[in-house]
ZALOFI-566390 format. One line per 10 residues: number of its first residue (from 1); their letters; for each residue x, y, z of N, C-alpha, C, O. Coordinates in steps of 0.1 Angstrom, whole numbers, plus 5000, padded with zeros to 4 digits. Layout:
BEGIN
NUM = a = X:Y:Z:X:Y:Z:X:Y:Z:X:Y:Z  ...
This chain:
BEGIN
1 = xxxxxxxxxx = 6768:7931:4958:6772:7934:4945:6769:7949:4942:6777:7956:4936  6757:7954:4946:6754:7968:4944:6764:7977:4951:6768:7987:4946  6768:7974:4963:6778:7982:4971:6791:7982:4963:6798:7993:4963  6795:7971:4957:6808:7971:4950:6807:7980:4938:6817:7987:4935  6796:7980:4931:6794:7989:4919:6794:8003:4923:6800:8012:4917  6787:8006:4935:6787:8020:4940:6801:8025:4943:6805:8036:4941  6809:8016:4950:6823:8020:4954:6831:8023:4941:6839:8032:4941  6829:8014:4931:6837:8016:4919:6833:8029:4912:6842:8036:4907  6820:8032:4911:6816:8045:4905:6822:8057:4913:6827:8066:4907  6822:8056:4926:6827:8067:4934:6842:8068:4932:6847:8080:4930
11 = xxxxxxxxxx = 6849:8057:4931:6864:8058:4928:6867:8063:4915:6877:8071:4913  6859:8060:4905:6861:8065:4891:6859:8080:4891:6866:8088:4885  6848:8085:4898:6845:8099:4899:6856:8106:4906:6860:8117:4901  6861:8101:4917:6872:8108:4924:6885:8109:4915:6891:8119:4916  6887:8098:4908:6899:8098:4899:6897:8109:4888:6907:8116:4886  6885:8110:4882:6883:8120:4872:6885:8134:4878:6891:8142:4871  6879:8136:4889:6880:8150:4895:6894:8153:4898:6898:8164:4896  6902:8144:4904:6916:8147:4907:6924:8150:4895:6933:8158:4895  6921:8142:4884:6928:8145:4871:6924:8158:4865:6933:8165:4860  6912:8162:4866:6907:8175:4861:6914:8186:4868:6919:8195:4862
21 = xxxxxxxxxx = 6914:8186:4882:6920:8196:4889:6936:8196:4888:6942:8207:4888  6941:8185:4886:6956:8184:4883:6959:8191:4870:6970:8198:4869  6951:8189:4860:6954:8195:4847:6952:8210:4848:6961:8218:4843  6942:8215:4856:6940:8229:4858:6952:8235:4865:6957:8246:4861  6957:8228:4875:6969:8233:4883:6981:8234:4874:6989:8243:4875  6983:8224:4865:6995:8224:4856:6994:8235:4846:7004:8241:4843  6982:8238:4841:6980:8249:4832:6984:8262:4838:6991:8270:4832  6979:8264:4850:6983:8276:4858:6997:8277:4860:7003:8288:4859  7004:8266:4864:7018:8266:4867:7026:8268:4854:7037:8274:4855  7021:8264:4842:7028:8265:4830:7029:8280:4825:7038:8284:4818
31 = xxxxxxxxxx = 7019:8288:4829:7018:8301:4824:7026:8310:4834:7022:8311:4846  7037:8316:4830:7044:8324:4839:7036:8337:4842:7029:8342:4833  7039:8343:4853:7033:8356:4856:7040:8367:4849:7052:8369:4852  7034:8374:4839:7041:8384:4832:7044:8396:4840:7051:8405:4835  7038:8397:4852:7040:8409:4860:7050:8406:4872:7048:8410:4883  7059:8397:4868:7069:8393:4879:7081:8403:4880:7090:8401:4888  7081:8414:4872:7091:8423:4872:7103:8420:4863:7112:8428:4861  7103:8408:4857:7114:8403:4849:7110:8402:4834:7118:8403:4825  7097:8401:4832:7092:8399:4818:7089:8413:4812:7084:8422:4818  7094:8414:4799:7091:8427:4792:7077:8426:4788:7072:8417:4781
41 = xxxxxxxxxx = 7070:8437:4791:7055:8438:4788:7053:8444:4775:7061:8453:4771  7043:8441:4767:7041:8445:4754:7034:8459:4752:7030:8462:4741  7031:8466:4763:7024:8478:4763:7031:8490:4757:7044:8491:4759  7024:8499:4750:7030:8511:4745:7020:8522:4748:7008:8520:4749  7025:8534:4750:7016:8545:4752:7009:8550:4739:7014:8547:4728  6998:8556:4740:6991:8561:4729:6985:8575:4733:6982:8577:4744  6982:8583:4723:6976:8596:4726:6962:8594:4732:6955:8585:4727  6958:8602:4741:6944:8601:4746:6934:8609:4738:6922:8607:4740  6938:8617:4729:6929:8625:4721:6934:8624:4706:6946:8623:4703  6924:8624:4697:6927:8625:4683:6931:8640:4680:6930:8649:4688
51 = xxxxxxxxxx = 6936:8642:4667:6939:8655:4663:6927:8665:4664:6928:8676:4669  6915:8660:4660:6903:8668:4661:6900:8671:4675:6896:8683:4679  6901:8661:4684:6898:8663:4698:6908:8673:4705:6904:8681:4713  6920:8673:4701:6930:8683:4706:6926:8697:4701:6928:8706:4709  6922:8698:4689:6918:8711:4683:6906:8716:4692:6906:8728:4695  6896:8708:4694:6884:8712:4702:6889:8715:4716:6884:8725:4722  6897:8707:4722:6902:8709:4736:6908:8723:4737:6906:8731:4746  6917:8727:4727:6923:8740:4727:6912:8751:4727:6913:8761:4734  6902:8749:4718:6891:8759:4717:6883:8760:4731:6880:8771:4735  6881:8748:4737:6874:8748:4750:6882:8756:4760:6877:8764:4768
61 = xxxxxxxxxx = 6895:8753:4761:6904:8759:4771:6904:8774:4769:6903:8782:4778  6905:8778:4756:6907:8792:4753:6894:8800:4756:6894:8812:4760  6882:8794:4753:6869:8801:4754:6861:8799:4766:6850:8805:4768  6866:8790:4775:6858:8787:4787:6867:8788:4799:6869:8778:4806  6873:8800:4801:6883:8801:4812:6877:8799:4826:6884:8797:4836  6864:8801:4827:6858:8800:4841:6852:8786:4843:6844:8784:4853  6855:8776:4835:6850:8762:4836:6862:8753:4837:6873:8756:4832  6859:8741:4842:6869:8730:4842:6866:8721:4830:6854:8718:4828  6876:8717:4823:6874:8709:4811:6882:8696:4813:6894:8696:4815  6875:8685:4811:6881:8672:4813:6879:8664:4800:6868:8662:4795
71 = xxxxxxxxxx = 6890:8659:4794:6888:8650:4782:6887:8635:4786:6892:8631:4796  6881:8628:4777:6881:8613:4778:6876:8608:4792:6884:8602:4798  6864:8611:4795:6859:8608:4809:6849:8596:4807:6840:8596:4799  6851:8586:4816:6841:8575:4816:6828:8580:4821:6827:8588:4831  6817:8576:4815:6804:8580:4819:6801:8577:4833:6795:8585:4841  6806:8565:4838:6803:8561:4851:6810:8569:4862:6807:8568:4874  6819:8578:4858:6826:8587:4867:6818:8600:4868:6821:8608:4877  6808:8602:4860:6800:8614:4859:6786:8612:4864:6780:8621:4871  6780:8601:4861:6767:8598:4865:6767:8585:4873:6775:8576:4871  6757:8584:4883:6756:8573:4891:6744:8564:4888:6734:8570:4884
81 = xxxxxxxxxx = 6745:8551:4890:6734:8543:4889:6727:8542:4902:6733:8545:4913  6714:8540:4902:6706:8540:4915:6711:8528:4923:6715:8518:4918  6710:8530:4937:6715:8519:4946:6707:8506:4943:6712:8495:4944  6694:8508:4941:6685:8496:4938:6688:8491:4924:6688:8499:4915  6691:8479:4922:6695:8473:4909:6707:8480:4903:6707:8483:4891  6717:8483:4911:6728:8491:4907:6735:8484:4895:6738:8491:4885  6738:8472:4896:6745:8465:4885:6737:8465:4872:6743:8467:4861  6724:8463:4873:6716:8463:4861:6717:8477:4854:6720:8477:4842  6716:8488:4861:6717:8501:4855:6731:8504:4851:6734:8511:4840  6741:8501:4859:6755:8504:4856:6759:8497:4843:6767:8503:4836
91 = xxxxxxxxxx = 6754:8485:4840:6759:8478:4828:6755:8486:4815:6761:8484:4805  6744:8494:4816:6740:8502:4804:6750:8513:4801:6751:8517:4790  6757:8518:4811:6767:8529:4809:6781:8525:4810:6790:8532:4807  6784:8512:4815:6797:8508:4816:6804:8508:4803:6799:8504:4793  6817:8512:4803:6826:8512:4791:6822:8523:4781:6827:8523:4770  6813:8532:4785:6811:8544:4776:6819:8555:4781:6822:8556:4793  6823:8564:4772:6830:8576:4777:6826:8588:4769:6820:8587:4758  6828:8600:4774:6826:8613:4768:6839:8618:4762:6849:8615:4768  6838:8625:4751:6850:8632:4746:6855:8643:4756:6866:8644:4759  6845:8650:4761:6848:8661:4770:6836:8662:4780:6825:8660:4777
101 = xxxxxxxxxx = 6840:8666:4792:6830:8670:4802:6834:8684:4807:6845:8687:4811  6824:8693:4807:6826:8707:4812:6820:8708:4826:6808:8704:4828  6827:8713:4835:6823:8714:4849:6824:8729:4854:6832:8736:4849  6815:8732:4863:6816:8745:4870:6829:8744:4879:6835:8733:4881  6834:8755:4883:6846:8755:4892:6845:8747:4904:6856:8742:4909  6833:8744:4909:6832:8735:4921:6832:8720:4917:6830:8712:4926  6834:8717:4904:6834:8703:4899:6821:8697:4895:6821:8686:4891  6810:8705:4895:6797:8700:4891:6797:8699:4876:6799:8709:4869  6795:8687:4871:6794:8685:4856:6781:8692:4851:6770:8689:4856  6782:8699:4840:6770:8706:4834:6768:8702:4820:6757:8702:4815
111 = xxxxxxxxxx = 6779:8699:4813:6778:8695:4798:6788:8684:4795:6799:8684:4799  6783:8674:4787:6791:8664:4781:6791:8667:4766:6781:8670:4760  6803:8665:4760:6804:8668:4746:6810:8656:4739:6819:8649:4744  6804:8653:4727:6808:8642:4719:6811:8648:4705:6803:8656:4699  6823:8644:4699:6826:8648:4685:6823:8636:4677:6829:8625:4678  6813:8637:4668:6808:8626:4660:6815:8625:4647:6814:8635:4639  6821:8614:4644:6827:8612:4631:6819:8600:4624:6808:8596:4629  6824:8595:4614:6817:8584:4606:6815:8572:4614:6805:8564:4611  6823:8569:4625:6820:8557:4633:6807:8558:4640:6802:8547:4644  6802:8569:4642:6789:8571:4649:6777:8567:4640:6765:8568:4645
121 = xxxxxxxxxx = 6780:8564:4628:6769:8559:4619:6766:8544:4619:6757:8539:4614  6775:8537:4626:6774:8522:4628:6762:8520:4638:6761:8526:4648  6754:8510:4634:6742:8507:4642:6745:8505:4657:6739:8510:4666  6755:8497:4660:6759:8494:4674:6763:8506:4681:6760:8509:4693  6771:8515:4674:6775:8527:4680:6764:8537:4682:6764:8544:4692  6754:8537:4673:6742:8545:4675:6734:8541:4688:6729:8549:4695  6733:8528:4690:6727:8523:4702:6734:8528:4715:6728:8532:4724  6747:8527:4714:6755:8532:4726:6754:8547:4728:6752:8552:4739  6753:8554:4717:6752:8569:4717:6738:8572:4723:6737:8581:4731  6728:8565:4719:6714:8567:4725:6714:8565:4740:6709:8573:4748
131 = xxxxxxxxxx = 6720:8554:4744:6721:8551:4759:6728:8562:4766:6724:8566:4777  6739:8566:4760:6747:8577:4766:6739:8590:4767:6739:8596:4778  6733:8594:4756:6725:8606:4756:6714:8606:4766:6713:8615:4774  6706:8595:4766:6695:8595:4775:6699:8594:4790:6693:8601:4799  6709:8586:4793:6714:8585:4807:6720:8599:4812:6718:8603:4823  6727:8606:4803:6733:8618:4806:6722:8629:4810:6723:8636:4820  6713:8630:4801:6702:8640:4803:6694:8636:4816:6690:8645:4823  6691:8623:4818:6684:8619:4829:6691:8623:4842:6685:8625:4853  6704:8623:4842:6712:8627:4853:6713:8642:4855:6719:8647:4865  6707:8650:4846:6707:8664:4848:6719:8671:4842:6723:8682:4846
141 = xxxxxxxxxx = 6725:8665:4832:6737:8670:4825:6733:8672:4810:6728:8662:4804  6737:8683:4805:6734:8685:4790:6743:8677:4782:6755:8674:4786  6738:8673:4770:6746:8665:4761:6747:8673:4748:6737:8676:4741  6759:8676:4743:6762:8682:4730:6769:8672:4721:6778:8665:4725  6764:8672:4709:6770:8664:4698:6774:8673:4687:6765:8680:4681  6787:8673:4684:6791:8681:4673:6797:8672:4662:6805:8663:4664  6792:8675:4649:6798:8667:4638:6812:8671:4636:6815:8683:4636  6821:8662:4633:6835:8665:4631:6838:8675:4620:6847:8682:4621  6829:8675:4610:6831:8685:4599:6823:8698:4601:6822:8706:4592  6816:8699:4612:6808:8711:4615:6810:8716:4629:6801:8719:4636
151 = xxxxxxxxxx = 6823:8717:4633:6826:8722:4647:6823:8736:4649:6826:8744:4640  6818:8740:4660:6815:8754:4663:6828:8762:4665:6838:8756:4668  6828:8775:4663:6840:8783:4666:6840:8786:4681:6831:8783:4688  6850:8793:4685:6852:8796:4699:6841:8803:4706:6836:8800:4717  6836:8814:4699:6825:8822:4705:6812:8814:4705:6804:8816:4715  6810:8806:4695:6798:8797:4695:6798:8787:4707:6788:8785:4714  6810:8782:4709:6812:8772:4720:6809:8779:4734:6801:8774:4742  6815:8791:4736:6813:8798:4748:6798:8801:4750:6793:8800:4762  6791:8806:4740:6777:8809:4742:6769:8797:4745:6760:8797:4753  6772:8786:4738:6764:8773:4740:6766:8769:4755:6756:8765:4761
161 = xxxxxxxxx = 6778:8769:4759:6780:8764:4773:6774:8773:4783:6768:8768:4793  6776:8786:4782:6770:8796:4791:6755:8794:4792:6748:8795:4802  6749:8793:4780:6734:8791:4779:6730:8778:4786:6720:8778:4794  6737:8767:4784:6733:8755:4790:6735:8756:4805:6727:8750:4813  6745:8762:4809:6748:8764:4824:6737:8772:4830:6732:8768:4841  6732:8782:4824:6720:8790:4829:6708:8781:4830:6700:8782:4839  6705:8773:4819:6693:8765:4819:6693:8755:4830:6682:8752:4835  6704:8749:4834:6705:8738:4843:6707:8743:4858:6708:8736:4867  6708:8757:4859:6711:8762:4873:6698:8761:4881:6699:8765:4893
């Protein structure tokens, strides 16, 4: 009798598992692959910089001719997490970006710049900004934050960057 009940339980379990996997397979089969080359995709392009960032970018290009200037750079492209516990440390900087990164002609990053607007007053954003600031400085890169309504002029920018470059040399 016990053997009969055990066989029945196993058969019911096998039936449930097969039904579950069959449903999953049907769900996958029902969803067409939108990247089949035939489906019109819903993506549109968007500017990579705001009007203020474009204004600052122009100032940077004009006043820092001996430096390389990169807009909208992922933090993880500029600083590395340690090999030990890499994923742990990487997750703190993942999905963060700088408005600008200033590099020496050899590609060495020396300064990261953020243009702070009202969104930087939100608590979650402030936590991300703190992580970004501390990680950047720990990696040996200066961090500049400019308020959107108090942007430096061209000569002030040039002096700030040259001074920071000398300090980190």
